C-alpha positions as CSV (number, residue, x, y, z in Angstrom):
1,M,59.0,-39.0,-20.2
2,F,61.7,-40.9,-18.3
3,D,62.4,-44.5,-17.5
4,F,65.0,-45.7,-14.9
5,S,64.7,-49.5,-15.6
6,T,68.1,-49.7,-17.2
7,V,69.8,-47.1,-15.1
8,N,73.2,-47.7,-13.5
9,L,74.7,-46.2,-10.4
10,E,78.4,-45.2,-11.3
11,N,79.6,-42.9,-8.4
12,L,78.3,-42.1,-5.0
13,I,79.5,-39.6,-2.4
14,I,77.9,-38.9,0.9
15,H,78.6,-35.8,2.9
16,Q,76.5,-34.2,5.7
17,V,75.0,-30.6,5.8
18,G,73.6,-28.7,8.7
19,N,71.5,-25.6,9.3
20,K,73.6,-22.5,8.7
21,L,71.3,-20.4,11.1
22,R,72.2,-22.7,13.9
23,D,75.9,-22.8,12.8
24,E,75.7,-26.7,12.5
25,G,78.5,-26.8,9.7
26,L,79.3,-29.4,7.3
27,F,81.0,-32.8,7.1
28,V,82.9,-33.6,3.9
29,S,83.5,-37.1,3.0
30,P,87.3,-37.8,2.2
31,T,86.6,-40.0,-0.7
32,V,83.9,-41.3,-3.1
33,C,81.9,-44.4,-1.7
34,E,82.9,-47.8,-3.2
35,M,80.0,-49.8,-4.1
36,K,80.9,-53.5,-3.5
37,D,77.5,-54.8,-2.4
38,G,75.0,-55.4,-5.2
39,D,72.0,-55.7,-3.0
40,V,72.7,-52.5,-1.2
41,E,73.2,-50.7,-4.6
42,E,69.8,-52.0,-5.6
43,L,68.3,-50.6,-2.4
44,L,70.0,-47.3,-2.9
45,L,68.5,-47.1,-6.6
46,K,65.1,-48.0,-5.0
47,Y,65.6,-45.3,-2.5
48,F,67.0,-42.5,-4.8
49,L,64.6,-43.0,-7.8
50,S,61.2,-44.7,-6.8
51,S,59.7,-41.2,-5.6
52,F,60.1,-39.6,-8.9
53,K,56.6,-40.4,-10.6
54,E,55.2,-36.9,-11.9
55,E,56.6,-36.1,-15.3
56,A,56.8,-32.4,-14.6
57,F,60.2,-31.3,-15.9
58,Y,62.0,-28.1,-14.7
59,K,65.3,-26.5,-15.8
60,F,67.9,-24.3,-14.3
61,F,67.5,-20.5,-14.9
62,H,68.8,-17.2,-13.8
63,E,67.1,-13.7,-14.4
64,T,70.0,-12.4,-16.3
65,D,72.2,-15.2,-17.5
66,I,72.1,-18.9,-16.9
67,H,75.9,-19.1,-16.3
68,L,75.2,-17.2,-13.1
69,N,73.2,-20.1,-11.7
70,E,75.7,-21.9,-9.5
71,L,74.1,-25.4,-9.7
72,Y,74.0,-25.3,-13.4
73,M,77.8,-24.5,-13.5
74,Y,78.7,-27.1,-11.1
75,I,76.6,-29.8,-12.9
76,S,78.0,-28.7,-16.3
77,N,81.6,-29.1,-15.1
78,I,80.8,-32.6,-14.1
79,F,79.2,-33.6,-17.5
80,V,82.2,-32.0,-19.2
81,D,84.9,-33.8,-16.9
82,R,83.7,-36.7,-14.9
83,D,86.8,-36.7,-12.9
84,S,85.6,-33.4,-11.3
85,F,82.6,-35.5,-9.6
86,Y,84.1,-35.2,-6.0
87,T,85.3,-31.6,-6.3
88,Q,82.0,-30.4,-7.6
89,S,80.1,-32.4,-4.9
90,I,81.8,-30.3,-2.2
91,N,81.0,-27.0,-4.2
92,I,77.4,-28.1,-4.3
93,L,77.3,-29.1,-0.6
94,K,78.6,-25.7,0.4
95,H,76.1,-24.1,-1.9
96,L,73.5,-25.9,-0.1
97,Y,74.6,-25.0,3.2
98,E,74.5,-21.4,2.3
99,K,70.9,-21.7,1.4
100,S,69.9,-23.6,4.5
101,S,69.2,-20.7,6.7
102,H,65.5,-21.1,7.3
103,P,65.0,-22.0,11.2
104,Q,62.9,-25.0,10.1
105,I,65.4,-26.6,7.8
106,K,66.9,-29.8,9.2
107,G,70.3,-31.1,8.8
108,G,71.0,-34.5,7.4
109,E,73.1,-36.6,4.9
110,F,73.8,-35.1,1.5
111,Y,74.2,-37.6,-1.5
112,M,75.2,-37.1,-4.9
113,V,75.3,-39.7,-7.6
114,Y,76.3,-40.2,-11.2
115,F,73.8,-42.2,-13.1
116,T,74.3,-43.8,-16.7
117,D,71.8,-45.3,-19.1
118,C,68.8,-43.1,-18.1
119,M,66.0,-43.0,-20.7
120,V,64.4,-39.5,-20.9
121,N,62.3,-38.3,-23.8
122,E,63.1,-41.4,-25.9
123,Q,66.9,-40.9,-25.7
124,K,69.6,-42.3,-23.5
125,A,71.4,-39.9,-21.2
126,D,73.7,-39.6,-18.3
127,A,72.3,-38.0,-15.1
128,I,73.4,-36.5,-11.9
129,G,71.2,-37.0,-8.7
130,I,71.4,-34.8,-5.6
131,F,69.6,-36.2,-2.6
132,K,69.1,-35.2,1.1
133,T,68.1,-37.3,4.3
134,E,66.1,-35.4,6.8
135,K,64.1,-37.9,8.8
136,K,65.1,-40.9,10.5
137,E,62.7,-43.6,11.6
138,T,63.0,-46.0,14.7
139,Y,63.0,-49.6,14.1
140,L,62.8,-52.7,16.3
141,K,65.8,-54.8,16.3
142,I,65.4,-58.5,17.0
143,T,68.7,-60.4,17.9
144,R,69.0,-64.0,18.8
145,Y,71.8,-65.4,21.1
146,A,71.6,-69.1,21.6
147,D,68.0,-69.9,22.7
148,E,67.1,-66.3,23.7
149,F,65.8,-63.4,21.7
150,F,66.6,-59.8,22.6
151,V,64.5,-56.8,21.5
152,G,66.3,-53.3,20.8
153,S,65.9,-50.5,18.6
154,D,67.8,-48.6,16.0
155,K,67.3,-45.6,13.7
156,G,67.6,-45.8,10.0
157,I,66.3,-44.5,6.7
158,N,63.0,-45.6,5.2
159,I,64.0,-46.4,1.4
160,K,60.3,-45.8,0.5
161,K,60.4,-42.2,1.5
162,L,62.8,-39.9,-0.1
163,D,63.0,-36.6,1.7
164,K,64.4,-34.3,-1.0
165,G,66.0,-35.1,-4.3
166,C,66.7,-33.9,-7.8
167,I,67.8,-35.5,-11.0
168,I,69.5,-33.5,-13.6
169,F,69.6,-35.2,-17.1
170,N,72.3,-34.5,-19.5
171,I,70.0,-33.2,-22.2
172,E,69.2,-29.6,-23.4
173,S,72.2,-28.3,-21.8
174,N,71.8,-24.8,-23.5
175,D,68.4,-24.6,-22.0
176,G,69.2,-25.4,-18.5
177,Y,69.2,-29.2,-18.7
178,R,66.0,-31.2,-17.8
179,V,65.4,-31.6,-14.0
180,L,63.0,-33.8,-11.9
181,T,62.6,-32.8,-8.2
182,V,60.9,-34.1,-5.1
183,D,60.5,-32.4,-1.6
184,A,58.3,-34.8,0.5
185,V,59.2,-33.4,3.9
186,N,58.2,-29.7,3.2
187,K,55.6,-30.1,0.6
188,G,53.5,-27.0,0.3
189,N,55.4,-25.2,3.2
190,S,57.2,-21.8,2.9
191,E,60.6,-23.5,3.9
192,A,60.2,-25.7,0.9
193,L,61.1,-22.9,-1.3
194,Y,64.9,-23.0,-0.3
195,W,65.2,-26.4,-2.1
196,K,63.6,-25.7,-5.5
197,D,63.8,-22.0,-5.7
198,D,66.8,-20.9,-3.6
199,F,69.3,-24.0,-3.9
200,L,68.4,-25.4,-7.3
201,Q,66.8,-22.2,-8.9
202,L,64.5,-24.0,-11.1
203,T,61.6,-22.9,-13.4
204,N,59.1,-24.9,-15.4
205,V,59.7,-26.6,-18.7
206,Q,56.7,-25.3,-20.6
207,D,56.0,-28.5,-22.5
208,G,52.8,-30.7,-23.1
209,Y,52.8,-31.8,-19.6
210,F,53.1,-28.4,-18.0
211,H,50.4,-26.8,-20.3
212,T,48.0,-29.7,-19.7
213,E,48.4,-29.4,-16.0
214,N,48.4,-25.7,-16.1
215,C,45.0,-25.5,-18.3
216,L,43.1,-28.0,-16.0
217,T,44.3,-25.9,-13.0
218,V,42.9,-22.7,-14.8
219,C,39.7,-24.6,-15.3
220,Q,39.4,-25.4,-11.7
221,D,40.3,-21.8,-10.7
222,F,37.8,-20.5,-13.2
223,V,35.1,-22.8,-11.7
224,E,35.6,-21.6,-8.2
225,N,36.3,-18.0,-8.7
226,I,34.1,-16.9,-11.6
227,Y,31.6,-19.6,-12.4
228,G,30.9,-20.2,-8.8
229,E,31.1,-16.7,-7.4
230,I,29.9,-14.5,-10.3
231,Y,27.4,-16.9,-12.0
232,Q,26.3,-18.7,-8.7
233,A,26.9,-22.1,-10.1
234,D,26.1,-24.7,-7.4
235,R,28.4,-27.5,-6.5
236,K,26.9,-30.0,-9.1
237,D,27.3,-27.5,-11.8
238,K,30.9,-27.0,-10.9
239,V,31.4,-31.0,-10.9
240,V,29.8,-31.0,-14.3
241,F,32.1,-28.4,-15.7
242,M,35.3,-30.1,-14.4
243,N,34.0,-33.4,-15.6
244,E,33.4,-32.2,-19.3
245,A,36.9,-30.4,-19.0
246,V,38.6,-33.7,-18.0
247,A,36.5,-35.5,-20.7
248,Y,37.7,-33.2,-23.4
249,F,41.6,-33.9,-22.4
250,D,40.7,-37.6,-22.2
251,K,39.4,-37.9,-25.7
252,H,41.7,-35.4,-27.5
253,S,45.4,-35.6,-28.3
254,E,45.7,-31.9,-29.1
255,F,44.3,-29.0,-27.2
256,N,42.7,-26.1,-29.1
257,L,41.4,-23.2,-27.1
258,E,38.5,-22.5,-29.5
259,N,37.6,-26.2,-29.8
260,F,37.6,-26.4,-25.9
261,V,35.5,-23.5,-25.1
262,Q,32.9,-24.6,-27.7
263,E,32.7,-28.2,-26.4
264,V,33.1,-27.4,-22.6
265,V,32.3,-23.7,-21.7
266,K,29.6,-23.4,-24.3
267,E,27.8,-20.1,-23.4
268,P,28.9,-17.2,-25.5
269,E,29.2,-14.9,-22.3
270,L,30.9,-17.4,-20.1
271,I,33.4,-18.4,-23.0
272,E,34.7,-14.7,-23.1
273,Q,35.0,-14.9,-19.3
274,F,37.0,-18.1,-19.6
275,K,39.4,-16.8,-22.2
276,E,40.0,-13.6,-20.2
277,H,40.5,-15.5,-17.0
278,K,43.0,-17.9,-18.6
279,Q,45.1,-15.0,-20.0
280,N,45.1,-13.1,-16.7
281,Y,46.1,-16.3,-14.8
282,D,48.9,-17.3,-17.1
283,I,50.3,-13.7,-17.0
284,N,50.0,-13.5,-13.3
285,Q,52.0,-16.8,-12.9
286,G,54.5,-15.6,-15.5
287,F,53.5,-18.2,-18.0
288,N,53.3,-18.1,-21.8
289,T,49.7,-18.4,-22.8
290,A,49.4,-21.5,-25.1
291,E,46.1,-21.8,-27.3
292,S,47.2,-25.2,-28.8
293,F,49.4,-27.8,-27.3
294,S,49.9,-31.6,-27.3
295,I,47.8,-33.1,-24.5
296,S,50.0,-35.1,-21.9
297,N,48.1,-38.3,-20.6
298,P,50.3,-38.6,-17.5
299,A,49.5,-35.0,-16.7
300,V,45.7,-35.6,-17.1
301,K,46.0,-38.7,-14.8
302,T,47.9,-36.7,-12.2
303,M,45.2,-33.7,-12.2
304,K,42.3,-36.3,-12.1
305,K,43.5,-37.2,-8.4
306,K,43.4,-33.7,-7.4
307,F,39.7,-33.1,-8.4
308,K,37.1,-34.2,-5.9
309,N,33.7,-35.2,-7.4
310,L,32.1,-34.6,-3.8
311,I,29.2,-32.6,-2.8
312,K,29.2,-31.9,1.1
313,L,26.0,-30.9,2.7
314,D,25.3,-29.3,6.0
315,T,22.9,-32.0,6.9
316,E,25.9,-34.5,7.5
317,F,25.4,-36.0,4.0
318,E,27.9,-36.3,1.3
319,I,27.3,-37.2,-2.5
320,K,30.2,-38.8,-4.1
321,M,29.9,-39.0,-8.0
322,K,32.0,-41.0,-10.3
323,R,33.7,-39.1,-12.9
324,S,31.4,-38.8,-16.0
325,T,32.3,-40.0,-19.5
326,P,30.5,-39.3,-22.8
327,E,29.3,-42.9,-22.7
328,T,27.8,-42.9,-19.3
329,D,26.8,-39.1,-19.0
330,N,25.8,-39.9,-15.3
331,M,25.2,-36.2,-14.4
332,Q,21.8,-36.5,-16.0
333,F,20.7,-38.6,-13.1
334,I,21.1,-36.1,-10.5
335,E,18.9,-32.9,-10.1
336,R,19.1,-29.9,-7.7
337,G,15.9,-28.2,-6.4
338,F,14.4,-26.2,-3.6
339,D,11.6,-27.3,-1.3
340,E,9.3,-24.3,-0.4
341,E,7.6,-26.2,2.4
342,K,10.9,-27.0,4.2
343,G,12.7,-24.0,3.1
344,M,15.7,-26.1,2.1
345,S,17.5,-27.2,-1.2
346,F,17.6,-30.9,-2.1
347,Y,19.3,-33.1,-4.6
348,K,17.3,-35.8,-6.2
349,V,19.2,-39.0,-7.5
350,Y,17.8,-41.5,-10.0
351,F,19.0,-45.1,-10.1
352,N,17.7,-48.7,-11.1
353,I,19.3,-51.0,-8.9
354,E,21.4,-50.4,-5.5
355,E,24.6,-52.0,-5.5
């Protein structure tokens, strides 16, 4: 868990980085920026920090030795010697340029920031932020001279939209630090791999947030690929399964696999299928299978947004269901059947009053 409400921006350097494939080169700033305007500093803090909302932590890694991860070593040098901030920013800039060889990668401004007084996992820590601007937006510029107004345009950065960024907290240094990352521009695209995987070389921190998110992802994958395909569960049954899975995570603080399958999966044959599917999924993803862990409420909240309680029908109708809770159990008010005369499936919905 992290909190930026007390953070201070201590050092800022701005360079420029291009696309190596197009031989766009680098621009190295000759000095660290002097922060003289408090309003600008406040805007920069908002720009740099407001996009970090998910609490999924990562860490630096290397297949053989963490000390062979370039970013890990550059960052470690700064935490040991603050005076090396400028020199290491150039090393990190050059490293980013070497990894910017995908044809779709855009050039832009490179920022590196030293933060103090960050709260992370209930402890105060320094942090280093690395950010990149790739998009500029066009703004109208209204100027008044005497009694006339003139309309022009200019390009600038929208402080509500951070393109790429990461924040490295000075904790757990022997385990690759704790890192947050954002990539809004290439989210889900192949070229996005260069930021998280090639440039930063990050792997998941397998904590409560990670295991909660992963287990709910396993549930969704199970519903679609086993429960739906093999057991021919209809859309309503899938929604019921996921609602019960989410309800389990809502009402428990600790996850226990045996307890979960008894409450949610229920049928003995299906329980064995679920356990096997979870184990295979974790192995294929390279994760350690956890049969018990502390449930992360922020992770549950994040995953709820990804689940769609929607039944789409080929007759241009959609049925949207609010998430069921143990108190409401609204799934008892919808039934699925088949009309022999029409030769069509149907849903029957019960209610008392139209809202």
